[in-house]
C-alpha positions as YAML, in Angstrom:
chain: A
units: angstrom
residues:
- id: 1
  name: MET
  ca: [3.65, 23.71, 36.20]
- id: 2
  name: ALA
  ca: [2.43, 25.19, 40.01]
- id: 3
  name: ASP
  ca: [2.94, 28.62, 38.97]
- id: 4
  name: ALA
  ca: [1.67, 28.44, 35.20]
- id: 5
  name: THR
  ca: [-1.33, 30.37, 34.00]
- id: 6
  name: PRO
  ca: [-4.13, 28.89, 33.63]
- id: 7
  name: ARG
  ca: [-3.50, 29.44, 29.70]
- id: 8
  name: GLU
  ca: [-0.18, 27.48, 30.03]
- id: 9
  name: ARG
  ca: [-1.95, 24.69, 31.93]
- id: 10
  name: ALA
  ca: [-4.73, 24.47, 29.62]
- id: 11
  name: ALA
  ca: [-2.30, 24.43, 26.45]
- id: 12
  name: SER
  ca: [-0.28, 21.47, 28.45]
- id: 13
  name: ILE
  ca: [-3.50, 19.55, 28.94]
- id: 14
  name: LEU
  ca: [-4.35, 19.95, 25.49]
- id: 15
  name: ALA
  ca: [-1.07, 18.98, 23.80]
- id: 16
  name: ALA
  ca: [-0.82, 16.55, 21.40]
- id: 17
  name: SER
  ca: [2.04, 13.61, 21.95]
- id: 18
  name: SER
  ca: [4.95, 13.79, 19.98]
- id: 19
  name: ARG
  ca: [4.41, 10.24, 18.52]
- id: 20
  name: SER
  ca: [1.21, 11.59, 17.05]
- id: 21
  name: GLN
  ca: [3.18, 14.36, 14.95]
- id: 22
  name: VAL
  ca: [3.39, 12.22, 11.75]
- id: 23
  name: PRO
  ca: [3.21, 13.93, 8.45]
- id: 24
  name: PRO
  ca: [-0.40, 13.43, 6.48]
- id: 25
  name: PHE
  ca: [-0.55, 11.30, 3.92]
- id: 26
  name: MET
  ca: [-0.60, 13.60, 1.07]
- id: 27
  name: VAL
  ca: [-2.85, 11.86, -1.04]
- id: 28
  name: MET
  ca: [-5.33, 12.67, 1.30]
- id: 29
  name: ASP
  ca: [-4.83, 16.16, 0.89]
- id: 30
  name: VAL
  ca: [-4.87, 16.36, -2.81]
- id: 31
  name: MET
  ca: [-7.95, 14.71, -2.85]
- id: 32
  name: ALA
  ca: [-9.70, 17.19, -0.73]
- id: 33
  name: ALA
  ca: [-8.14, 19.67, -2.93]
- id: 34
  name: ALA
  ca: [-10.13, 17.80, -5.49]
- id: 35
  name: ALA
  ca: [-13.55, 17.71, -4.29]
- id: 36
  name: ARG
  ca: [-13.30, 21.24, -3.68]
- id: 37
  name: ILE
  ca: [-12.73, 22.09, -7.31]
- id: 38
  name: GLU
  ca: [-16.09, 20.02, -7.85]
- id: 39
  name: ALA
  ca: [-17.96, 21.19, -5.42]
- id: 40
  name: GLU
  ca: [-17.25, 24.53, -7.14]
- id: 41
  name: GLY
  ca: [-18.60, 22.39, -10.44]
- id: 42
  name: GLY
  ca: [-14.89, 21.76, -12.09]
- id: 43
  name: HIS
  ca: [-14.35, 18.29, -13.97]
- id: 44
  name: VAL
  ca: [-11.30, 16.55, -12.36]
- id: 45
  name: ILE
  ca: [-9.48, 13.39, -13.91]
- id: 46
  name: HIS
  ca: [-8.54, 11.53, -10.54]
- id: 47
  name: MET
  ca: [-5.20, 10.04, -10.94]
- id: 48
  name: GLU
  ca: [-4.02, 10.51, -7.14]
- id: 49
  name: VAL
  ca: [-5.91, 8.01, -5.38]
- id: 50
  name: GLY
  ca: [-4.66, 4.03, -5.50]
- id: 51
  name: GLN
  ca: [-8.57, 3.12, -5.32]
- id: 52
  name: PRO
  ca: [-10.17, 0.99, -7.94]
- id: 53
  name: SER
  ca: [-13.13, 2.91, -9.91]
- id: 54
  name: ALA
  ca: [-14.83, -0.87, -10.07]
- id: 55
  name: PRO
  ca: [-16.80, -2.09, -7.37]
- id: 56
  name: ALA
  ca: [-16.31, -5.30, -5.40]
- id: 57
  name: PRO
  ca: [-17.11, -8.72, -7.66]
- id: 58
  name: ARG
  ca: [-20.81, -9.52, -7.60]
- id: 59
  name: THR
  ca: [-20.24, -12.54, -5.38]
- id: 60
  name: ALA
  ca: [-18.92, -10.82, -2.62]
- id: 61
  name: LEU
  ca: [-22.11, -8.32, -3.02]
- id: 62
  name: ASN
  ca: [-24.40, -10.97, -3.20]
- id: 63
  name: ALA
  ca: [-23.26, -12.71, -0.06]
- id: 64
  name: ALA
  ca: [-23.00, -9.60, 2.13]
- id: 65
  name: ARG
  ca: [-26.78, -8.57, 1.44]
- id: 66
  name: ALA
  ca: [-27.79, -12.55, 2.30]
- id: 67
  name: ALA
  ca: [-25.57, -12.23, 5.49]
- id: 68
  name: LEU
  ca: [-27.65, -8.78, 6.20]
- id: 69
  name: GLU
  ca: [-30.70, -10.66, 5.93]
- id: 70
  name: SER
  ca: [-29.96, -13.04, 8.25]
- id: 71
  name: GLY
  ca: [-30.17, -10.38, 11.00]
- id: 72
  name: ARG
  ca: [-27.42, -10.75, 13.42]
- id: 73
  name: ILE
  ca: [-23.81, -9.09, 12.99]
- id: 74
  name: ASP
  ca: [-22.12, -10.27, 15.06]
- id: 75
  name: TYR
  ca: [-18.11, -10.44, 16.61]
- id: 76
  name: THR
  ca: [-15.84, -13.01, 15.07]
- id: 77
  name: PRO
  ca: [-13.24, -14.99, 16.55]
- id: 78
  name: ALA
  ca: [-10.15, -12.36, 16.81]
- id: 79
  name: LEU
  ca: [-7.70, -14.29, 14.21]
- id: 80
  name: GLY
  ca: [-10.76, -14.18, 11.62]
- id: 81
  name: ILE
  ca: [-13.86, -16.27, 10.56]
- id: 82
  name: PRO
  ca: [-12.23, -20.16, 10.01]
- id: 83
  name: SER
  ca: [-13.96, -20.51, 6.89]
- id: 84
  name: LEU
  ca: [-12.09, -17.31, 5.12]
- id: 85
  name: ARG
  ca: [-8.31, -18.41, 6.60]
- id: 86
  name: GLU
  ca: [-9.19, -21.82, 5.36]
- id: 87
  name: ARG
  ca: [-9.99, -19.99, 1.77]
- id: 88
  name: ILE
  ca: [-6.95, -17.88, 1.91]
- id: 89
  name: ALA
  ca: [-5.12, -20.76, 2.47]
- id: 90
  name: ARG
  ca: [-6.42, -22.51, -0.31]
- id: 91
  name: HIS
  ca: [-5.75, -19.52, -2.37]
- id: 92
  name: TYR
  ca: [-1.88, -20.27, -1.77]
- id: 93
  name: ARG
  ca: [-2.01, -23.23, -3.09]
- id: 94
  name: GLU
  ca: [-3.95, -22.96, -5.84]
- id: 95
  name: PHE
  ca: [-2.57, -19.36, -7.03]
- id: 96
  name: TYR
  ca: [1.18, -19.57, -5.62]
- id: 97
  name: GLY
  ca: [1.13, -23.77, -5.56]
- id: 98
  name: CYS
  ca: [2.79, -23.15, -2.18]
- id: 99
  name: THR
  ca: [1.16, -24.64, 1.32]
- id: 100
  name: VAL
  ca: [0.44, -22.66, 4.02]
- id: 101
  name: SER
  ca: [-1.43, -23.71, 7.11]
- id: 102
  name: ALA
  ca: [-4.81, -22.00, 7.59]
- id: 103
  name: GLU
  ca: [-3.60, -21.50, 11.21]
- id: 104
  name: ARG
  ca: [-0.77, -19.07, 10.10]
- id: 105
  name: ILE
  ca: [-3.48, -17.00, 8.69]
- id: 106
  name: VAL
  ca: [-4.87, -13.49, 10.74]
- id: 107
  name: VAL
  ca: [-7.52, -11.51, 9.50]
- id: 108
  name: THR
  ca: [-7.16, -7.76, 9.48]
- id: 109
  name: THR
  ca: [-8.98, -4.41, 9.23]
- id: 110
  name: GLY
  ca: [-6.93, -3.88, 5.78]
- id: 111
  name: SER
  ca: [-3.53, -3.81, 5.13]
- id: 112
  name: SER
  ca: [-3.26, -0.97, 7.65]
- id: 113
  name: GLY
  ca: [-4.53, -3.02, 10.34]
- id: 114
  name: GLY
  ca: [-1.80, -5.59, 9.46]
- id: 115
  name: PHE
  ca: [1.07, -3.15, 9.46]
- id: 116
  name: ILE
  ca: [0.12, -2.30, 12.85]
- id: 117
  name: LEU
  ca: [-0.25, -5.65, 14.23]
- id: 118
  name: ALA
  ca: [2.99, -6.59, 12.71]
- id: 119
  name: PHE
  ca: [5.18, -3.77, 13.77]
- id: 120
  name: LEU
  ca: [3.84, -4.63, 17.46]
- id: 121
  name: SER
  ca: [4.41, -7.96, 17.36]
- id: 122
  name: MET
  ca: [7.83, -7.52, 15.76]
- id: 123
  name: PHE
  ca: [9.74, -4.41, 17.36]
- id: 124
  name: GLU
  ca: [10.34, -2.89, 20.25]
- id: 125
  name: PRO
  ca: [10.28, 1.11, 20.74]
- id: 126
  name: GLY
  ca: [13.73, 2.35, 19.28]
- id: 127
  name: ASP
  ca: [14.13, -0.44, 16.74]
- id: 128
  name: ARG
  ca: [15.40, 0.35, 13.44]
- id: 129
  name: VAL
  ca: [13.41, -0.92, 10.65]
- id: 130
  name: ALA
  ca: [14.64, -0.43, 6.79]
- id: 131
  name: VAL
  ca: [12.13, 0.77, 4.33]
- id: 132
  name: ALA
  ca: [12.80, 1.40, 0.70]
- id: 133
  name: VAL
  ca: [12.13, 4.89, -0.91]
- id: 134
  name: PRO
  ca: [10.42, 5.85, -2.76]
- id: 135
  name: GLY
  ca: [7.73, 3.83, -0.60]
- id: 136
  name: TYR
  ca: [4.19, 4.01, 0.57]
- id: 137
  name: PRO
  ca: [4.30, 7.04, 3.32]
- id: 138
  name: PRO
  ca: [2.15, 4.97, 6.49]
- id: 139
  name: TYR
  ca: [5.31, 2.25, 6.60]
- id: 140
  name: ARG
  ca: [7.12, 5.29, 7.57]
- id: 141
  name: HIS
  ca: [4.39, 7.09, 9.52]
- id: 142
  name: ILE
  ca: [3.55, 3.88, 11.68]
- id: 143
  name: LEU
  ca: [6.56, 2.96, 12.68]
- id: 144
  name: THR
  ca: [7.33, 6.23, 13.99]
- id: 145
  name: ALA
  ca: [4.04, 6.87, 15.79]
- id: 146
  name: LEU
  ca: [4.87, 3.22, 17.52]
- id: 147
  name: GLY
  ca: [8.25, 4.58, 18.36]
- id: 148
  name: CYS
  ca: [10.35, 2.87, 15.84]
- id: 149
  name: GLU
  ca: [13.09, 4.36, 13.52]
- id: 150
  name: PRO
  ca: [12.22, 3.76, 10.03]
- id: 151
  name: VAL
  ca: [15.67, 3.73, 8.20]
- id: 152
  name: LEU
  ca: [15.05, 4.83, 4.67]
- id: 153
  name: ILE
  ca: [17.10, 3.44, 1.86]
- id: 154
  name: GLU
  ca: [17.62, 4.83, -1.66]
- id: 155
  name: THR
  ca: [16.97, 2.65, -4.45]
- id: 156
  name: SER
  ca: [18.01, 3.35, -7.66]
- id: 157
  name: SER
  ca: [17.31, 2.38, -11.82]
- id: 158
  name: GLU
  ca: [20.45, -0.42, -11.55]
- id: 159
  name: ASN
  ca: [18.26, -2.48, -9.92]
- id: 160
  name: ARG
  ca: [14.73, -1.17, -11.10]
- id: 161
  name: HIS
  ca: [14.18, 0.99, -8.18]
- id: 162
  name: ALA
  ca: [14.06, -2.50, -5.51]
- id: 163
  name: LEU
  ca: [15.84, -2.60, -2.58]
- id: 164
  name: THR
  ca: [19.05, -4.70, -2.80]
- id: 165
  name: GLY
  ca: [20.58, -7.30, -0.24]
- id: 166
  name: GLU
  ca: [23.71, -5.35, -0.46]
- id: 167
  name: ALA
  ca: [22.29, -1.99, 0.59]
- id: 168
  name: LEU
  ca: [20.27, -3.64, 3.42]
- id: 169
  name: LEU
  ca: [23.48, -4.98, 4.86]
- id: 170
  name: ALA
  ca: [25.35, -1.59, 3.99]
- id: 171
  name: ALA
  ca: [22.31, -0.01, 6.28]
- id: 172
  name: HIS
  ca: [22.94, -2.78, 9.07]
- id: 173
  name: ARG
  ca: [26.66, -2.18, 9.32]
- id: 174
  name: LYS
  ca: [26.21, 1.63, 10.04]
- id: 175
  name: THR
  ca: [23.86, 0.61, 12.81]
- id: 176
  name: PRO
  ca: [21.94, -2.59, 13.32]
- id: 177
  name: LEU
  ca: [18.30, -3.14, 12.09]
- id: 178
  name: LYS
  ca: [15.67, -4.96, 13.44]
- id: 179
  name: GLY
  ca: [13.74, -5.42, 10.41]
- id: 180
  name: VAL
  ca: [12.90, -4.53, 6.72]
- id: 181
  name: LEU
  ca: [9.67, -4.18, 5.10]
- id: 182
  name: VAL
  ca: [9.72, -4.20, 1.03]
- id: 183
  name: GLY
  ca: [6.66, -4.23, -1.34]
- id: 184
  name: SER
  ca: [6.41, -6.07, -4.91]
- id: 185
  name: PRO
  ca: [4.42, -4.76, -6.79]
- id: 186
  name: ALA
  ca: [5.79, -1.48, -4.89]
- id: 187
  name: ASN
  ca: [3.67, 1.78, -4.43]
- id: 188
  name: PRO
  ca: [4.16, 4.17, -5.75]
- id: 189
  name: THR
  ca: [6.55, 2.59, -8.71]
- id: 190
  name: GLY
  ca: [4.54, -0.04, -9.88]
- id: 191
  name: THR
  ca: [8.00, -1.77, -9.98]
- id: 192
  name: MET
  ca: [8.61, -5.81, -9.06]
- id: 193
  name: MET
  ca: [11.10, -7.85, -8.00]
- id: 194
  name: SER
  ca: [11.91, -11.02, -9.65]
- id: 195
  name: ARG
  ca: [12.12, -14.59, -7.55]
- id: 196
  name: GLU
  ca: [15.65, -14.23, -7.67]
- id: 197
  name: ALA
  ca: [16.18, -10.56, -6.03]
- id: 198
  name: LEU
  ca: [13.51, -10.95, -3.47]
- id: 199
  name: ALA
  ca: [15.41, -14.75, -2.39]
- id: 200
  name: LEU
  ca: [18.83, -12.91, -3.05]
- id: 201
  name: LEU
  ca: [17.26, -10.06, -0.44]
- id: 202
  name: MET
  ca: [15.89, -12.36, 2.17]
- id: 203
  name: ALA
  ca: [18.69, -14.51, 2.16]
- id: 204
  name: ALA
  ca: [20.86, -11.34, 3.54]
- id: 205
  name: ALA
  ca: [18.06, -10.17, 5.83]
- id: 206
  name: ASP
  ca: [18.08, -13.89, 7.40]
- id: 207
  name: SER
  ca: [21.88, -13.92, 7.47]
- id: 208
  name: GLU
  ca: [22.09, -11.30, 10.04]
- id: 209
  name: GLY
  ca: [18.55, -11.99, 11.84]
- id: 210
  name: ILE
  ca: [16.24, -8.98, 10.58]
- id: 211
  name: ARG
  ca: [12.75, -10.03, 10.22]
- id: 212
  name: PHE
  ca: [11.60, -9.76, 6.89]
- id: 213
  name: ILE
  ca: [8.00, -8.16, 6.46]
- id: 214
  name: SER
  ca: [6.44, -8.60, 2.69]
- id: 215
  name: ASP
  ca: [3.73, -6.18, 1.35]
- id: 216
  name: GLU
  ca: [1.89, -7.55, -1.38]
- id: 217
  name: ILE
  ca: [-1.24, -5.85, -1.54]
- id: 218
  name: TYR
  ca: [-0.90, -5.25, -5.54]
- id: 219
  name: HIS
  ca: [-0.70, -9.22, -6.10]
- id: 220
  name: GLY
  ca: [-3.16, -10.10, -8.95]
- id: 221
  name: LEU
  ca: [-2.22, -7.30, -10.46]
- id: 222
  name: ASP
  ca: [1.01, -7.87, -12.38]
- id: 223
  name: TYR
  ca: [1.85, -7.35, -16.22]
- id: 224
  name: ALA
  ca: [5.46, -7.87, -16.59]
- id: 225
  name: PHE
  ca: [5.91, -11.11, -14.87]
- id: 226
  name: PRO
  ca: [4.34, -13.28, -12.29]
- id: 227
  name: ALA
  ca: [4.47, -11.89, -8.74]
- id: 228
  name: VAL
  ca: [6.20, -13.94, -6.21]
- id: 229
  name: THR
  ca: [5.08, -14.35, -2.57]
- id: 230
  name: ALA
  ca: [8.12, -14.72, 0.25]
- id: 231
  name: ALA
  ca: [5.85, -17.43, 1.50]
- id: 232
  name: GLU
  ca: [7.34, -19.44, -1.23]
- id: 233
  name: LEU
  ca: [10.77, -18.53, 0.08]
- id: 234
  name: SER
  ca: [10.66, -18.52, 3.92]
- id: 235
  name: PRO
  ca: [8.19, -19.81, 6.83]
- id: 236
  name: HIS
  ca: [9.67, -16.99, 8.99]
- id: 237
  name: ALA
  ca: [8.53, -13.96, 6.58]
- id: 238
  name: LEU
  ca: [5.33, -11.75, 7.59]
- id: 239
  name: ILE
  ca: [2.99, -11.42, 4.71]
- id: 240
  name: ILE
  ca: [0.54, -8.47, 4.57]
- id: 241
  name: ASN
  ca: [-2.20, -8.72, 1.81]
- id: 242
  name: SER
  ca: [-5.39, -7.05, 1.24]
- id: 243
  name: PHE
  ca: [-8.96, -7.51, -0.62]
- id: 244
  name: SER
  ca: [-8.76, -3.61, -1.50]
- id: 245
  name: LYS
  ca: [-6.77, -3.72, -4.91]
- id: 246
  name: TYR
  ca: [-6.94, -7.11, -6.95]
- id: 247
  name: PHE
  ca: [-10.60, -6.97, -5.29]
- id: 248
  name: CYS
  ca: [-11.69, -3.59, -5.62]
- id: 249
  name: MET
  ca: [-12.96, -3.54, -1.75]
- id: 250
  name: THR
  ca: [-11.22, -0.45, -0.31]
- id: 251
  name: GLY
  ca: [-13.94, 0.52, 1.68]
- id: 252
  name: TRP
  ca: [-14.59, -3.05, 2.93]
- id: 253
  name: ARG
  ca: [-11.58, -2.23, 5.07]
- id: 254
  name: VAL
  ca: [-10.22, -6.29, 4.93]
- id: 255
  name: GLY
  ca: [-7.11, -7.74, 4.78]
- id: 256
  name: TRP
  ca: [-5.00, -10.76, 5.86]
- id: 257
  name: MET
  ca: [-1.45, -11.90, 7.25]
- id: 258
  name: VAL
  ca: [0.46, -14.83, 6.75]
- id: 259
  name: VAL
  ca: [2.59, -14.75, 9.71]
- id: 260
  name: PRO
  ca: [5.32, -17.33, 11.80]
- id: 261
  name: GLU
  ca: [3.61, -19.85, 13.83]
- id: 262
  name: HIS
  ca: [5.32, -18.61, 16.96]
- id: 263
  name: LEU
  ca: [3.88, -15.07, 16.28]
- id: 264
  name: VAL
  ca: [0.32, -16.05, 16.15]
- id: 265
  name: ARG
  ca: [-1.00, -16.35, 19.64]
- id: 266
  name: THR
  ca: [1.04, -12.95, 20.12]
- id: 267
  name: ILE
  ca: [-0.86, -11.42, 17.35]
- id: 268
  name: GLU
  ca: [-4.23, -13.00, 18.53]
- id: 269
  name: ARG
  ca: [-3.93, -11.21, 21.90]
- id: 270
  name: LEU
  ca: [-3.20, -7.61, 20.16]
- id: 271
  name: GLN
  ca: [-6.20, -7.91, 17.90]
- id: 272
  name: GLN
  ca: [-8.53, -9.33, 20.70]
- id: 273
  name: ASN
  ca: [-7.61, -6.03, 22.35]
- id: 274
  name: LEU
  ca: [-6.92, -3.28, 19.33]
- id: 275
  name: SER
  ca: [-10.02, -4.20, 17.46]
- id: 276
  name: ILE
  ca: [-11.95, -7.29, 18.98]
- id: 277
  name: SER
  ca: [-12.35, -8.37, 15.47]
- id: 278
  name: VAL
  ca: [-12.42, -7.30, 11.96]
- id: 279
  name: PRO
  ca: [-16.12, -6.78, 10.55]
- id: 280
  name: LEU
  ca: [-17.88, -10.06, 10.27]
- id: 281
  name: LEU
  ca: [-20.14, -8.60, 6.71]
- id: 282
  name: SER
  ca: [-16.68, -7.56, 5.29]
- id: 283
  name: GLN
  ca: [-14.96, -11.18, 6.29]
- id: 284
  name: VAL
  ca: [-18.10, -12.78, 4.46]
- id: 285
  name: ALA
  ca: [-17.91, -10.63, 1.24]
- id: 286
  name: ALA
  ca: [-14.09, -11.09, 1.10]
- id: 287
  name: GLU
  ca: [-14.81, -15.05, 1.29]
- id: 288
  name: ALA
  ca: [-17.03, -14.79, -1.35]
- id: 289
  name: ALA
  ca: [-14.74, -12.67, -3.28]
- id: 290
  name: PHE
  ca: [-12.54, -15.61, -4.32]
- id: 291
  name: ALA
  ca: [-15.27, -16.90, -6.45]
- id: 292
  name: GLY
  ca: [-15.28, -13.66, -8.66]
- id: 293
  name: ARG
  ca: [-11.69, -13.74, -10.06]
- id: 294
  name: GLU
  ca: [-13.32, -14.25, -13.53]
- id: 295
  name: GLU
  ca: [-14.58, -10.59, -13.14]
- id: 296
  name: MET
  ca: [-11.81, -8.97, -11.41]
- id: 297
  name: GLU
  ca: [-9.53, -10.46, -14.22]
- id: 298
  name: ILE
  ca: [-11.59, -8.33, -17.01]
- id: 299
  name: VAL
  ca: [-10.65, -5.24, -14.41]
- id: 300
  name: LYS
  ca: [-6.96, -6.03, -14.22]
- id: 301
  name: ARG
  ca: [-7.43, -6.18, -18.33]
- id: 302
  name: GLY
  ca: [-8.56, -2.39, -18.16]
- id: 303
  name: TYR
  ca: [-5.66, -1.60, -16.03]
- id: 304
  name: GLU
  ca: [-3.42, -3.12, -18.30]
- id: 305
  name: GLU
  ca: [-4.89, -1.25, -21.62]
- id: 306
  name: ASN
  ca: [-4.84, 2.24, -19.08]
- id: 307
  name: ARG
  ca: [-0.81, 1.63, -18.59]
- id: 308
  name: ASN
  ca: [-0.40, 1.20, -21.97]
- id: 309
  name: ILE
  ca: [-2.40, 4.31, -22.42]
- id: 310
  name: LEU
  ca: [-0.01, 6.27, -20.13]
- id: 311
  name: ILE
  ca: [3.20, 4.99, -21.58]
- id: 312
  name: ALA
  ca: [2.37, 5.75, -25.13]
- id: 313
  name: GLY
  ca: [1.04, 8.95, -24.44]
- id: 314
  name: LEU
  ca: [2.50, 10.84, -21.36]
- id: 315
  name: PRO
  ca: [5.98, 11.05, -23.50]
- id: 316
  name: LYS
  ca: [3.92, 12.93, -26.32]
- id: 317
  name: ALA
  ca: [2.42, 15.16, -23.92]
- id: 318
  name: GLY
  ca: [6.12, 16.05, -22.07]
- id: 319
  name: LEU
  ca: [6.72, 13.51, -18.92]
- id: 320
  name: SER
  ca: [8.72, 11.06, -20.87]
- id: 321
  name: GLU
  ca: [10.72, 9.75, -18.14]
- id: 322
  name: PHE
  ca: [9.03, 7.47, -15.91]
- id: 323
  name: LEU
  ca: [10.07, 3.98, -13.94]
- id: 324
  name: PRO
  ca: [9.21, 0.53, -15.36]
- id: 325
  name: ALA
  ca: [5.62, 0.22, -14.67]
- id: 326
  name: ASP
  ca: [5.63, -3.99, -13.61]
- id: 327
  name: GLY
  ca: [2.34, -3.88, -11.99]
- id: 328
  name: ALA
  ca: [-0.11, -2.32, -9.64]
- id: 329
  name: PHE
  ca: [-2.11, 0.41, -11.05]
- id: 330
  name: TYR
  ca: [0.79, 3.41, -10.79]
- id: 331
  name: LEU
  ca: [3.06, 5.11, -12.95]
- id: 332
  name: TYR
  ca: [6.02, 7.09, -11.06]
- id: 333
  name: ALA
  ca: [7.26, 10.15, -13.46]
- id: 334
  name: ASP
  ca: [10.30, 12.26, -13.59]
- id: 335
  name: VAL
  ca: [8.94, 16.37, -13.41]
- id: 336
  name: SER
  ca: [12.50, 17.85, -12.89]
- id: 337
  name: LYS
  ca: [12.77, 19.16, -16.56]
- id: 338
  name: PHE
  ca: [9.77, 21.30, -15.38]
- id: 339
  name: THR
  ca: [9.93, 22.00, -11.73]
- id: 340
  name: ALA
  ca: [12.11, 21.20, -8.52]
- id: 341
  name: ASP
  ca: [9.15, 21.56, -6.41]
- id: 342
  name: SER
  ca: [6.85, 18.37, -7.17]
- id: 343
  name: HIS
  ca: [4.11, 19.68, -4.65]
- id: 344
  name: ASP
  ca: [3.67, 22.88, -6.39]
- id: 345
  name: PHE
  ca: [3.81, 21.62, -9.67]
- id: 346
  name: ALA
  ca: [0.86, 18.91, -8.32]
- id: 347
  name: ARG
  ca: [-1.13, 22.11, -7.01]
- id: 348
  name: ARG
  ca: [-0.72, 23.89, -10.34]
- id: 349
  name: MET
  ca: [-1.96, 20.75, -12.61]
- id: 350
  name: LEU
  ca: [-4.89, 20.63, -10.24]
- id: 351
  name: GLU
  ca: [-5.84, 24.16, -10.47]
- id: 352
  name: GLN
  ca: [-4.73, 24.61, -14.32]
- id: 353
  name: ALA
  ca: [-5.34, 21.27, -16.18]
- id: 354
  name: ARG
  ca: [-7.96, 20.03, -13.49]
- id: 355
  name: VAL
  ca: [-5.87, 16.70, -13.30]
- id: 356
  name: ALA
  ca: [-5.03, 15.52, -9.97]
- id: 357
  name: ALA
  ca: [-1.63, 13.74, -9.00]
- id: 358
  name: THR
  ca: [0.23, 13.10, -5.87]
- id: 359
  name: PRO
  ca: [3.71, 14.63, -5.76]
- id: 360
  name: GLY
  ca: [6.62, 12.19, -5.20]
- id: 361
  name: VAL
  ca: [7.55, 14.02, -1.72]
- id: 362
  name: ASP
  ca: [4.62, 11.84, -0.40]
- id: 363
  name: PHE
  ca: [6.94, 9.06, -1.18]
- id: 364
  name: ASP
  ca: [10.43, 10.11, -1.10]
- id: 365
  name: PRO
  ca: [11.40, 12.98, 1.28]
- id: 366
  name: VAL
  ca: [15.30, 13.03, -0.32]
- id: 367
  name: ARG
  ca: [14.49, 12.77, -4.19]
- id: 368
  name: GLY
  ca: [10.44, 13.06, -4.72]
- id: 369
  name: ARG
  ca: [10.22, 16.77, -5.03]
- id: 370
  name: SER
  ca: [11.29, 15.58, -8.69]
- id: 371
  name: PHE
  ca: [8.47, 12.97, -9.18]
- id: 372
  name: LEU
  ca: [4.77, 12.68, -9.58]
- id: 373
  name: ARG
  ca: [2.78, 9.27, -8.90]
- id: 374
  name: PHE
  ca: [-0.18, 8.53, -11.27]
- id: 375
  name: SER
  ca: [-2.67, 6.35, -10.36]
- id: 376
  name: TYR
  ca: [-4.53, 4.44, -13.54]
- id: 377
  name: ALA
  ca: [-7.06, 2.68, -11.85]
- id: 378
  name: ARG
  ca: [-10.24, 4.84, -13.81]
- id: 379
  name: SER
  ca: [-11.48, 4.54, -17.00]
- id: 380
  name: ALA
  ca: [-9.86, 4.47, -20.83]
- id: 381
  name: ALA
  ca: [-11.75, 7.37, -21.51]
- id: 382
  name: GLU
  ca: [-10.18, 9.68, -18.53]
- id: 383
  name: MET
  ca: [-6.56, 8.29, -19.06]
- id: 384
  name: HIS
  ca: [-7.02, 9.51, -22.90]
- id: 385
  name: GLU
  ca: [-8.31, 12.69, -21.35]
- id: 386
  name: ALA
  ca: [-5.49, 13.25, -18.84]
- id: 387
  name: VAL
  ca: [-3.06, 12.73, -21.38]
- id: 388
  name: ALA
  ca: [-4.46, 15.37, -23.31]
- id: 389
  name: ARG
  ca: [-5.12, 18.06, -20.46]
- id: 390
  name: ILE
  ca: [-1.29, 17.58, -19.21]
- id: 391
  name: GLY
  ca: [0.03, 17.65, -23.08]
- id: 392
  name: LYS
  ca: [-1.80, 21.14, -24.02]
- id: 393
  name: TRP
  ca: [-1.02, 22.30, -19.78]
- id: 394
  name: LEU
  ca: [2.44, 21.88, -20.44]
- id: 395
  name: THR
  ca: [2.94, 23.34, -24.10]
...
């Protein structure tokens, strides 16, 4: 470097680290493109982003207002305010009928903060962690940024697009795995794992010492059958959840983890250093949100109506193949009879039909070129309009 030119030295100093070279979260790019159309006066039906259109429950908003009136918004304990941790533990007793100690609850900055804490506490750089595809892109991207190796395991219709113990052990036999991460209800598919399927997968992981992480942020949004928490099946699983989806609190950035006892202090140290604490205002609102479940159930029924609109309407519009929409608020549709490039298809559908959806390559770099993800978290009127626009565009 001593004989390098000033321009070369500057380029070296300013170069981004290799660990930062992760792909973009494509849904955010679609949102930006839709915003440009709207800025020019266009009307876009937003089905690209997994964000509820309803606000947080009134109980949460009222609690936040009261907290602001008190004047001081301070740091909190790194693991979260004790009353919120106790309320989350109570949630497991009331909702699932299982006992989880409040000492095992960690409040996080959304599920995203939970993933970072989980990966840092459970894995070393170079460790291989299995994730199902199609699946949520930041699983792979965060693991990569932290120096781990995401191992993509394709799912199929034979198992309702859920990762199986057989597939996990087959990947482990090729090169040993240190962990596995699954979501149910899943993003982008909306498919869910039955209690038996989840138990068999967890047993397979446990038999080989593979650490298990369960993404449960769409719990509460289930239509086909009740979602099962991994906390019911093992004290060694690490569970990640959030107030973002069921409680409509995406921008509040507050979630939680249920962690194995031996990791509590480890994660506390990490949180102390990475963020000090989750914002107090969000924690106060989150605790009060549990009292707003009646309001949220009305919102959930709206999602179910939207789901039925798409299941009935998209085949008439030309998109007849999609995965079982068991839960969450997504429908993952096969567009292979129209295109071999879902990214280009999504771009043209946005520009020409003014319907925004996310290309499947965001969720599955192998087979995602044949799929689009539609979010149905908005109004029924918008779902009807989206179906009409897509049908007109495809004919």
